[in-house]
N, C-alpha and C positions, 0 to 999 in steps of 0.2 A: 667150672671153676668157682670157685667162692670170694669173699675176700676177710680178714679179718678185722671183727668188729676196732680191734683198737690202734691196731697200729694202718690198718687200710690195705697187708699183704695180698696180694693173690696166695691162693688156699684151692693146690686138687681134691679133687672132694675125691671121702674119704681119713682125710689126713688133719680137718679140722679137730676142736676137742671145741667139746661145751663147756658149759661154767654159765653159770646164773645167768639162766638166757643166752648166752652170748657164744659165738662161734671164732673163736681164735687162734688163731696157727698155733704149734710148737710153743717161742719162745717168749709171746704172752700166755698162754697159759700157763706154764712154772712161773714168771712173773708174780701171778693172782695167787695161784695156790702157795705155793716157798711163800713163809714167814721170808722179811726184809732183816738181812744182816748186817750189827754197825759196823762200820770201821772201825776197827781195833784201835787204840788208845796209842798204842805206836806204831808211827810210818813204816818202820825197815824191823824185820826179828836181831839188825845188831845191838839197837841200842835196847830188846827188850834183853835180851840175853846178857847183856850190857849191865843192866838194873836187876836181876834175876842175879846175878855171880855180883854182884855187888849186896843186897840185902842178906844170901846167904853164903858167908860163906863156903870152903867145902875144907874142913879139918881131919887129920888121919883120923880113923882110928883111937883113942888110946883107952888100955883095959887095965883096972885095978888091979 
């Protein structure tokens, strides 16, 4: 067994991932490879949907 170079978690043989000459567990590997996602501007979906509804009101389609 080896340990992760980032979090020191024990890794079974064959389950470690190499990244930039470091051996990482799967969780740390994903953190290194995937870009960090910014937190949404809105804390919850209800607030976002309310602002979207206020910004773009729904009108029935009118034919001329």
